[in-house]
ZATOR-349750 format. One record per residue: x, y, z of N, C-alpha, C in turn. Coordinates in pm, whole numbers, plus 32768, in hexadecimal, padded with zeros to 4 digits. Layout:
<sites>
XYZXYZXYZ
...
</sites>
This chain:
<sites>
E0272D333EF9DFA72CCD3EFCDFE12C773F6C
DF632C723FD3DF602C29404EDF3A2B9F401A
DFAB2B4B404BDF6E2AAB4027DEE32A6B4092
DEAC2A194058DE5729D240A1DE89296E4112
DE5F296D4186DE89294B41F0DE4128754218
DE84284A4204DE2F27B64205DE7B2772426C
DDF5271542ABDE2726A642F5DE0E25FB42A7
DE9125DA428EDE78253A4230DE3124E442A1
DDF4248E4281DDA0241142C5DDAC239C4260
DE03234542EEDDE822AA4289DDAE225A42DB
DD8B21D742A1DD52218E42DADD9120D742D1
DDEA20B1431FDE182047431DDDD91F92432D
DDA71F9242D2DD621F1A42CDDDC11E9F42D2
DD8A1E5B434DDE121DD4434ADE871DDB434B
DEC41E1143B6DF421E524376DFBD1E664309
DF461E9742B2DFB11EAB421EE0431E984205
E07F1E5741FEE1201EA741F6E1571F0B41D6
E0F41F1B4174E13F1FC140F1E0CD20414127
E0A11FF841B9E040207D41E9E0A4210D41FE
E0E620EB4244E16E216A4234E1BF219241D3
E1CC2135416AE1ED219140DAE16221DB40AD
E0F621B04096E09222024068E09C225E4090
E07222754130E08423134176E0E923644115
E1522358413CE1B0238840F2E1B223C0407B
E1892353401DE157236A3FB5E0DB23D23FBA
E0A423C63FE4E024243C4009E03A24BF4003
E09A24DC4074E0BA2549409CE12025994027
E14D25453FD1E19925543F3DE15325943EF5
E0F625453EEBE075258C3E86E03E26073EB4
E010260B3F31DFE226923F50E03E26F83F4F
E0BD26D63F5EE108272B3F4EE15127603EB4
E11C270F3E60E128270D3DC1E09A27643D96
E03827693DDEDFCB279E3DD5DFD028383E19
E03A284A3E51E04228EE3EB2DFFE28CF3F44
DFF528713F4DDFA728873FC8DFF628634079
DFF728A540C7E03C28A54129DFFB28384183
E04E27E241BBE020275F41F3E03C279D42A9
DFF027974304DFFE27DB4373DFEC276343DD
DF93270D43C0DFB6269E4435DF67260B43E3
DFAB25944416DF63250D43FEDF2824FB445E
DEA624794425DE7324374479DE5B23B54439
DE7923714444DE482295445BDDD322A144B8
DDD122304492DD5921B744BCDDC2212A44A8
DDB120DC44E9DDA2200F44CBDD411FDD44FB
DCE21F9B44AADC651F594492DC811EF94448
DC061E914417DC061E2343DDDBA51E36432A
DB8E1EA54336DB391ED942F6DAC71F76430A
DAC91FD1429DDA74200A429DDA17202942A1
D9FC20A24327D95920A14363D92020EC42D1
D86620B842DDD82520A54273D7F021584279
D81421A142FED7C2223342E9D851227842D8
D89C22674329D92F22D44326D9AB229F42ED
D9B9222E42C6DA2E21D5429ADA7D21D242E9
DA952244435BDAED222543C6DA9C22224472
DAA3220B44CCDA4321E94544DA192281456C
D995226C4593D94B22F44600D9BB234A4626
DA0C230E466BDA71235746C7DAC8237646BC
DAE923544623DB59239145F9DB3123FC4599
DAC423FA4550DA6D244D4520DA7F24D64581
DA7324C845F4DA6F25314645DB0025574638
DB54252A4696DBF42558467EDC1E25864626
DBEC256845B0DC0C25B9453EDBE426274521
DB3F265C4578DB2526A6455BDB52272D45CD
DB9526FA4648DBC3272946A8DC822773466A
DC8B271E4620DD2D274A45EADD2F27B4456B
DCBA27B6452ADCA3280744B6DC7D28A744EF
DC2F288A4551DBFD290B4589DCA8293445F2
DCC028E74606DD54291B4692DDAB2939460C
DDD8291345BDDE3B2935454FDDF5298644EA
DD6229A644C2DD4E29F9446BDD4C29CD43E8
DD23295243B5DD31291A435EDCBE291F4305
DCDF2930427CDC5829624207DC4328D041BD
DC7B287B41EBDC63281441AADCB8276A41EB
DC59270C41C8DC85268141D9DC88261E4156
DD2025D2414FDD17258940D6DD0D250E4144
DCBE24AC4121DCD8242640F3DD4523E540D4
DD73237640EFDDBF232540C2DD7922A3404B
DD0922A34051DCDA22353FE7DC52228C3FA2
DC1F22583F43DB89228C3EF9DB4522693F27
DB0A22DA3F73DA6D22EF3FC8DA0722E63F5E
D99E22753F83D90922943F49D8B522E93F73
D882230C3F12D80823983F10D7CD23CC3F90
D79123433FDAD7542367404AD7DD235A40C3
D851236A40CDD8C2235A410BD8EC23F64143
D8E8240C40A5D8F724BA4084D8B024EE40C2
D82C2502407DD7B0251640F0D794252A418F
D7B424C441A0D7BE24BE4229D8302516429F
D8C224D44255D92525214265D91425BE427D
D8D7260A4206D8E2269A4216D87026B4425C
D8042690427FD7A4269842F7D7B126A3436F
D84B263443A2D852263943F2D8A5266A4410
D924268143C9D99A26C143E1D984276B43C4
D93E279D4363D91F28394355D9B528724305
D9C6280742B0DA3D2850424EDA5227E54212
DA8728234193DA8327C54116DAD6273740F1
DAB626EA40E5DAE3265B40D9DB22263C403C
DB7425FB4078DB7E25D23FB9DBF725373FE9
DBE624E43F96DC2024843F66DCA724773F27
DCF723EC3F2EDD9224023ED0DD5924313E33
DCE823E13E18DCB423BD3DA4DCD624463D3E
DC8224B53DA5DC7A25373D86DD0025933D7B
DD5025733DF1DDC725B03DE2DDF825803D77
DE2625273D4CDE7324E93CDBDE4025103C37
DD9B25373C41DD6D255D3BA9DD9C25E13BD1
DD8A26593C43DDA526D03C1CDE2826CF3BF3
DE74268D3C25DF15268B3BFDDF2B268F3B79
DEDD260C3B1DDEF225F53ABDDEB826733A64
DE4226CC3A96DDF027383A5FDE59279D3A66
DECE27CE3ABEDF1E28183AE3DF7828133A80
DFC0277C3A4BE03227683A0EE01D27443970
DFA627413953DF71271738B8DF5227B1385B
DFC9279B37FBDFEE280C3784DF92280836E7
DFA8277336E5DF5A2768364ADEDD2751365E
DE92277435E3DDFC275E35C9DDE126EF35EF
DE18267D35ADDE0825E735E0DE1325C43699
DE7725F336BEDE7525EF3765DE16262537B4
DDF926983768DD6E26FD37BBDD0826C237AF
DCCC265C3721DC61262D370DDC5E25A53785
DCD2256C379ADCA424EA37C7DCA725113838
DCF825863894DCED25AF3925DC5325BF391C
DC4A262C38E6DBC7263638F4DB2725F938DD
DB2F25713895DB1424F838A6DAEC24C53913
DB7D24793947DB8F244A39C3DB4B245E3A48
DB6225123A40DB0E25593AA0DA8325643A9F
DA51254D3A23D9B225643A08D96924B33A1F
D9C924823A11D99224003A2ED9AD23B73ABF
DA0624163AF8DA1123F13B8ED99724353C0B
D98B24B53BD9D914252E3C12D88925053BEA
D88624933B75D7C624833B40D79F24253BD2
D7C123E53C1CD76723993C9AD78723FE3D0C
D7F2245A3D0CD7FA248A3D58D7B425463D83
D777256E3D43D72B25AC3D0FD69B25F53D78
D70926163DF0D69E26593E8FD68626C03E82
D67826F43EEAD66127833F06D6F927C83F0C
D73327833F49D7E627BE3F34D80B27E33E94
D7E0279E3E6BD7FF27BF3DD9D7A7282B3D61
D78628B83D91D733293F3D52D77E294D3CF9
D82E293B3CE4D86D29673C82D872295C3BF8
D80028DF3BC7D7F028C83B64D7EF29043AF1
D82529263A80D7C429623A11D72D297B3A07
D6F529E139F4D66929F439E3D6672A27394E
D6AD2A123911D6C12A683875D67D29E33803
D6412A4337B3D5D82A0B3760D5EA296D3746
D5A928FE3741D5D02897372ED596283E36AA
D5C227BF3669D586279035DBD4DA278235F5
D4B6278136AFD41C2754369FD3C927CC36BC
D41F285036B1D3BA289C36F1D3BB28ED3759
D35E293C3766D32829583801D2F428FB3892
D304291538E7D2B928D03947D22728D038EB
D1F2284B3922D175283D38FBD10B2820396E
D08328443976D00A283E39E5D04227DE3A61
D04D280A3AB1D04B27DF3B61D0A727723B2D
D12D27733AF0D1A227553B13D1D0277F3B8D
D22927043BCFD28827383C38D2FA27453BF8
D34627DA3C63D3BB27F83C3DD41527763C42
D41E271C3C65D49226A93C88D48A266E3BE9
D40F26583BC1D40825F23B70D44B265E3AE4
D41626EE3AF8D44627333A76D4CD27203A79
D51D27283AEBD5A327163AFED5D126D83ACF
D5C2264C3AC7D5CB25CC3AB5D5EE25A23A07
D56A25F839D0D531260A3943D5C4267938F8
D5CC26F63957D621272A3909D6B726DF38F8
D6D2268E3976D74B265A3974D76925F13934
D6D525773920D6D5250F3897D6FC255A380A
D6B125AA37DDD6F725ED3756D747261B3771
D790266237DDD83F268037E5D88625DC37BE
D86925B937EFD89C250837E4D8B22508373F
D83624DD36CFD7FD24C33685D8A12525361C
D85E25BC3643D8C3262A35EFD93A25DF35F3
D97A25CA365ADA1E25A23686DA282544362E
D9E724C83644DA17243F35F2DA2624613562
D9AF24A3352BD9BE24CD34ADDA0D24F0346C
DA6A257834D4DAC225B934A8DB38257534AE
DB47250534F2DBBB24943517DBB4245A34D1
DB442434346EDB5923CF343BDBA2240433A5
DB8124723384DBE624BC3304DC78249C3333
DCBB24C63387DD4124C733B6DD5A244633E4
DD1923EC33F9DD1B236D33E7DD5823183385
DCFB23353301DD1222EC3284DD62234F3227
DDCB23C13265DE19240B3225DEA423943246
DEA923AD32EEDF3A234A3322DF4122C832EB
DEB6226232E2DE8221EF3281DEE021EA320B
DEC1226831CCDEDB2234315BDF6C225D314E
DFC1229E3184E04322C2319FE071223C31C6
E056221C321BE07C21823248E06D212931ED
E029210F3188DFEC209F3129E06C20C730A6
E06A216530A5E0F021603043E190213E3089
E1A2217330ECE20B210C3141E231206D30FC
E1A420383110E1AA1F9C3140E1B11F623098
E1851FAB302CE1871F9D2FA3E20F1FBE2F96
E27120022FAAE2EF20022F86E3661FB82FF3
E3091FC33056E35B1F2D30D0E3B21FAA30C7
E38C200F3120E4022067314BE3FF201531EC
E46A202E3226E46B1FE232BAE43720523318
E3E820313399E3BA208A33E6E3FC20683443
E428209434DDE4542070354BE40F20E3356F
E3B720A13601E35920D93666E378211836F4
E3B5218C3713E3D0218737A8E356217E37F0
E33C21143880E2C0210338D2E31D20FC3955
E2C1212939C7E2EF21273A2EE2BA215C3A81
E2E621533B1BE27421A23B9AE2C9223F3B8C
E265228D3BAAE25D23323B97E30423573BF1
E31823973BA8E3A823F03BF4E43D23513BE5
E3FD23013B94E48F22BA3B96E4FF22EE3AE4
E507233C3AE9E564239B3A8BE52923763A0E
E4BF237639D7E4BD235B3935E4E5239938BD
E49F24293918E4CA248E38A6E55324AD38B2
E5B624BB3937E63B24AA3919E66F245F38F7
E63723C938F5E68F2357387EE6862399380A
E5F023A837CCE5DE23BC373FE642244E3706
E685249B374DE6BC25093769E74824E03740
E783249737B2E800243A37CFE7EE23E5373C
E7C5239C3700E7AD23613667E7E723A135F7
E78124193611E7A224A3358EE83D24AF35A4
E88024D7361AE90825043632E94024A735F4
E952242C35F6E9AA23D03604E99E239E357A
E93323823544E918235434D3E96F23DF3452
E94823AF33BEE93E24303374E8FC24763342
E877246A33BFE80024D73367E817255033AD
E7CF25AD3351E7E62647336BE7742662340C
E81E26B43429E7DC26FA34DEE799275B34D0
E72E2771346FE6C527A8349BE66F27743497
E667274D34DBE5B326EA34C7E5C62690355E
E62126BF35BFE60926A8365DE55326C5368B
E545265936F5E4AF2662371CE4CA26A037B7
E45F26D237D2E46527113860E47526C538C2
E4E126E2395CE4D4267F3990E4E026E63A0B
E4B5268E3A83E4A826DF3B20E48526853BA3
E4D6266F3C09E4C025E53C5FE45326313C85
E3C926283C82E35F26023CB7E30325A33C57
E29225823CD0E22225223C66E1EE25643BFF
E1D225073B8AE19425383B29E1B725A03AF6
E24825B93AC9E28A263D3AD2E26D265739F7
E22025E139B8E1FC25E63965E1852568391E
E13225B238E8E0E2255238B1E0C8252C3820
E0D6259C37E7E0ED2579374DE144250436FC
E10424C836C3E1572473366DE1D024AF360A
E25C24A03624E2A924B335DDE311246835AA
E311246C351AE35723FF3488E3C32466345C
E4132419347DE4B824433436E4E323E433E0
E51124043374E56C23C33318E5C5239A334B
E60E23473392E6B923183398E6FE22E33302
E797231A3333E7DE231C32A6E86D22BF32F5
E88B223E32E7E8E722013322E963223D32BB
E9ED22303307EA74221632AFEA8021CD325D
EA4621323248EA5020E531C0E9CC2123317C
E9A6214E3188E91521B73138E8992126313F
E89D210B3194E81420B731E6E7A721413200
E730214731E9E6F82184321DE683214C323D
E63F217432B7E5D8214A3314E58721D43313
E4E521BE334EE489223E3395E495221B341D
E4B6229B3469E4AB22433523E42922C23539
E3DA227E35A0E33B22AE35ACE34C22B63648
E3412314368DE326233C36F8E299234B3727
E24F22F4375BE1D222F737C6E1AE234B382A
E15B23283852E126237C38D8E13722EF393D
E166232C399DE1AE22F63A1AE13922B53A99
E150221A3AC3E0D621DB3B24E0F422133BA7
E07121E83C03E0A021FB3C9CE038218D3CBE
E04E21643D44DFF8212F3D6DDF66214A3DA8
DF0420E93D6DDE5821243D85DE60216A3D19
DE9221763C7FDE8521D43C1DDDF221B13C13
DDB6225F3C1FDD4222303BE1DD0521D83B53
DC9121A93B8EDC6521703B1BDC4121D03AB2
DC0422373ABFDBE3227D3A3BDC3C22B939F5
DC9B22E03A43DD2B232D39F9DD26229B399B
DD60222239C3DD88219B3976DD16218D38F4
DCB821BC3922DC5021C1386CDC3B21FC381C
DC82228E3874DC67231A3830DD3222FC37C4
DD6422E23810DDFA22F437E3DE072248378B
DD92220D374EDDB7218D3722DDE821A736B1
DDB621F53668DE26222D35EBDEAC224735F5
DEBA22A03643DF7322983641DF9822133680
DF5821E63704DF94218636F9DFBE210C36A8
DF7720FA3646DF6620AE35B0DFFE20C93586
E04D21043594E0D421513581E10520E635AA
E10F20A8361BE1762051367BE13C1FD3361C
E0991FAC3632E09A1F0D3624E09B1EE13563
E0DB1F493517E1101F2C349AE1911F503486
E1CA1F4734DDE25C1F8034ECE2B71F2734A2
E3211F093484E36F1EAC3441E3EF1E8734CD
E3EF1EF93528E4251EC935C2E4171F1C3621
E3F51F0F3693E3D41F6536F7E4521F663771
E4771FAF379EE4E0200237E5E4AE20043865
E4A71FB238C7E4501FB53927E4A7200239A1
E48E208E39D0E4DF20DC3A18E4EB20D03AAC
E51320B33AE8E51420983B81E54420F03BF8
E52E210D3C1FE59D21A53C80E5D521403D0F
E65A21043CD1E67820AC3D4AE6A720B83DC0
E6AF21673DF2E6CA21863E5DE64221B83EC5
E5CF21953E70E54C21973ECDE56521073F12
E55521113F7EE54220893FC0E4BC205F3FD0
E454208A3F68E3FC202F3F6DE3CD201C3EC5
E43220303E69E43E1FEA3DF3E4201F533DD7
E4311F0B3E37E3D21E8C3DEDE3331E833DE0
E31D1ECA3E4FE2671EC63E29E2791F2E3DBC
E2B61FB43DBDE2C21FDF3D38E2BD1F943C9E
E3181F433CB5E30C1F013C39E2A21E963C21
E26C1E703CAFE1E21E2A3C7EE17E1E563C59
E1331ED53C85E0E71F553C96E0F21F633BCE
E1711F773B88E18B1F773AF7E1781F003AD9
E1771EAC3ADFE1621E273AA8E0F41DDA3A7F
E0801E2F3B0ADFEE1DFD3B01DFBD1E583ACE
E0071EFE3AC3DFB11F2B3A3ADFCB1EE839D9
E0541EDA3995E0661EA33913E00E1E43390E
DFDD1DF03952DF9B1D653940DF071D99391C
DEFD1E003975DE601E373927DE3D1E6738B6
DE921EBB387ADE7C1EE23805DEAD1E913785
DED41DF43792DF051DB23756DF6A1D9E3735
DFCC1DB6377BE0741DB23755E0981D193741
E08E1CD536DDE0F71C3E36FEE12C1C243653
E18F1BB73688E20E1B9A361FE2301C2C35F0
E25F1C8C363BE2B71CF935DBE32D1CF3367C
E3B41CDA3620E4441CEA3692E4371D5B36DE
E46A1D40376DE4541D8637FEE4F41DA737F3
E5181E2E37FDE5A21E343831E5951E9638DD
E5DC1E453923E5A71E8C39BEE6171EEE39A4
E5F11F8139E7E6481FC539C1E66C200C3A62
E6EA1FE03AACE6EA1FED3B2AE75A20B43B48
E6F420D13B50E70821743B3CE72B21BD3BB9
E787223C3BD1E7B522693C33E7F322663CA5
E86C21E93C4CE8CC21BD3CC4E93E22373CBC
E92022BB3CACE96723063CC3E95223293D88
E8F122E93D97E8A123133E35E8BA229D3E72
E91922443E60E93921B03EC9E9B421D53EC6
E9DE217E3F1AEA6521693F69EAAA20EE3F20
EA3E20883EFCEA5E20063EB7EA011FD53E65
EA331FAA3DE6E9B91F7E3D8FE9A71F0B3DB0
E9221EBF3DDEE8F71E723E02E8E31DD43D8C
E91D1D3E3DC6E90C1CF53D61E87A1CE73D2E
E88E1CB53CD2E7C51C8D3C7CE7D41C213C4E
E72D1C063C52E7431B693C1EE6E31B6B3BA8
E6A91BF03B73E6421C0A3B16E69F1BEF3A9B
E66C1BBC3A3DE6761B8F39C4E69C1BFE3973
E6E61C3438F7E6C01C92388BE6D21D3D38EB
E73B1D3C3970E72F1DAD3988E7CA1DFE39A9
E7C01E6B39C2E83D1ECF39DCE8291F373A1E
E8A81F603A68E89A1FB43AC2E8D0200E3A9D
E88720CE3A77E8BC21033A63E8B221AE3AB8
E8F322253A91E8D422943AD2E8BD22DE3A53
E82B230D3A2EE82E235839A8E82A23C639BA
E855242C3A63E85E24A73A6AE90524C83A4A
E96724473A2FE9BC24633A16EA0C240539C5
E9C223E9396EE9B2238E38EAE9F223133939
EA1722DE399BEA6A224939D3EA2021E63978
EA562196391CEA3B211038E4E9E3210C389C
E9BD21793867E94321C337F6E963216F3766
E9EC21A33773EA1C213236C6EA2820C836B4
EA2A20913746EA281FF6374DE99E1FEB3731
E925202F377AE87920283759E854202736CF
E8BA20823694E8862088360BE8DF20173588
E9291FAD35FCE97A1F38359FE90E1F013586
E8C41EE7361BE8411E6B363EE7DB1E9935E7
E7AA1F3435D0E7411F2D3572E7791F1834EB
E7BC1F3734CEE81E1F303436E7F21E7933FA
E8261E263477E8371DBE3454E7951D59344A
E7501D8734A7E6A61D5734D0E67E1D843448
E6A11DEA3405E6191E49338FE6621E043312
E6E31DEE3315E7381DE0327DE76C1D283280
E74B1CE732CFE7861C6332DBE7271C033266
E6B91C3F321DE69F1C1A319DE6A81C58312F
E6E51CAC312CE7261CC430AEE76E1C7D3070
E7421C9F2FD4E7B71C422F90E8081C6E2F25
E8961C8F2F36E8F11CF72EB5E8E11CAB2E65
E8B61CFC2DF7E8EF1CD92D62E92F1D312CFB
E9401CF22C83E97D1D5F2C14E8F21D8E2B9E
E8F31E022B80E8821E0C2B1CE8C01E482AA7
E8681E532A4AE8861EA429E4E8171EF229AE
E8131F6329C7E7B51F9E299CE7C21FF22907
E77B1FFD289BE76920472835E73220EC2841
E798212127E5E79621C7281EE6FD221F27F4
E6AE21A427B8E61421E927B6E5C321CC2822
E61D21722888E5C1212828F0E606217C296A
E65021FC2964E676225B29BEE636225B2A4B
E5A522642A2FE57B22862ACFE57B22102B31
E596219A2AF1E5A021282B55E64C21422BA4
E69A216E2B55E71E219C2B81E6E821DA2C2E
E6B022692BBBE67A22AB2C5EE64B22962CC6
E5E622572C93E57C22282D18E5E221962D6A
E632214B2D31E6A3210C2D6FE6F121592DD8
E74221BB2D76E79A222C2DC7E73822792E28
E6C2228D2E30E68322AB2EA3E64722552F1C
E65321D42EFAE5F021842F6BE61521222F5E
E6C320FC2F29E70C20712F72E7C520BB2F78
E7E7205F2F97E87C20652F9EE8C320142F41
E91A209E2EEBE961208E2E34E9DB20A12E60
EA1320022E4FEABA1FFD2E75EB0820262DFE
EAF4202D2DB0EB1C204C2D24EB10206B2CC1
EB1020B42C59EAC420FD2C05EB3E20F12B46
EAFA20CA2AEBEB6120EC2A8AEB0A20F32A23
EB38215129B8EAF9217E2967EB33212728D3
EAD820D3289DEB1D2095282CEAC4209927A8
EAF620AC2733EAC920AF26A0EA45209A2697
EA05201C26F5E9841FCA26F7E923200A2759
E95B205527A6E91F20772815E963207E28B1
E92F20872944E96820C029A1E973203B29E9
E9E520112A36EA171F832A7BEA0C1FB12B04
E9AB1F7B2B33E9E41F662BDBE99D1F172C35
EA241EEF2C98E9EE1EB82CFDE9B91EB62D81
E93F1E962D78E8C61EF82DF8E8C91E682E71
E8771EB52EDEE8251E3F2F34E7AB1E592EFE
E73B1DFF2F2EE6C01E222F15E6701DD32F57
E6151E142F57E5871DDD2FD6E5491D7F2F94
E4E71D342FB7E48B1CAF2F4BE4591D122EE3
E4181DA02F26E3BD1DD42E9AE4011E142E34
E48A1E3A2E75E4C71E552DCDE5201E042D8E
E5351D702DBEE5621D212D8BE5001CCA2D3F
E4861CF52D6DE40E1C862D0BE3E01CF22C92
E3F51D8C2CB9E3AF1DE42C47E4161DCF2BE6
E4B61DE12C15E5251DE52BA2E5671D8F2B71
E51E1D1C2B81E5521C822B8BE5C81C732AF5
E54B1CA72A97E56A1C9E29EAE6111CDD29DD
E63D1D532A37E67A1DA02A30E7111D4C2A79
E70F1CF02ABDE7561C9C2AEFE7FA1C672A9F
E84A1C7B2ABEE8B31BFA2A48E8BD1B682AAA
</sites>
């Protein structure tokens, strides 16, 4: 299959210090979308122009480059308005997309579960709703809930009605899945099961770290997560039950990675998935320390965490990929650790950090459980750290570490 040939276009507004990095990232996004970048055109301006986003002279330069290089596609580094897309496609006589469409397309390719596919489809539909112009004739003409075309109705309005119906149905289907996920979270919270959420910029090594934690813990090795060195390699939320050597247990959740200027529609569509982060007991913010732009990436992630309402949750900054550095730099952030997930460097120490943060409020007690209440012993054996067990004439004597939930629930059996 022949790859699409694309020219990248970027507008550097007021000498943005992050502009060069964002253009490199745009090229990486194109590569992740199996698009071959054959040229890059940039312009410095104080603000976008109302007609073409870039200046008219730059539009002519893009058109000449597209003809000379036999390009199929022009990709802009910013989100374009419907009028910008319409004017540019008319002037350039070539397909024009923006950074948002590129990210949406990557998400559509990576989505595997029903929930992820619905979330991406909803984000795409809401993005294209105000952008239904002549260029988007591929929209579905299948039967919709509002019936067939009415007398004298314009094609454009019909397409909008089809898309509105589609958005309504997607939101309804997602609502059912969201309720299942929230019920699962409520059950975990009721039992005070600790959850640790992995978050970070895309391709920072979250899935690799999840596999590394599985490796060095007592967890079964048959539950590895998919990992690959590419942007948005995985979208699905993965949760694994982690057993430590001291019999402490927590749930480790890996969620979708973030990126600079992550489309608003995607954040909204993935809200139910991102709630896994906002309701975690502890957050591991995974950072690619080998990336020269990692400080900006940290700020991008922190901004998104604020947007989804993360507050008062302990965060450990996990500086990953130290294997790609000659020297490990000094760091001033509290609650931080340098690791290499790919070769398990310092991951055991990270587990110690997690264990300390999660279990610092645990109470060690001695209990006597009557034999006719043996189900209590089974529950504690499953969800707590039982240190000693002794079978006596009048019941089962145990020494166990209890969280607040189990301490209050079984207080009458504590000696």
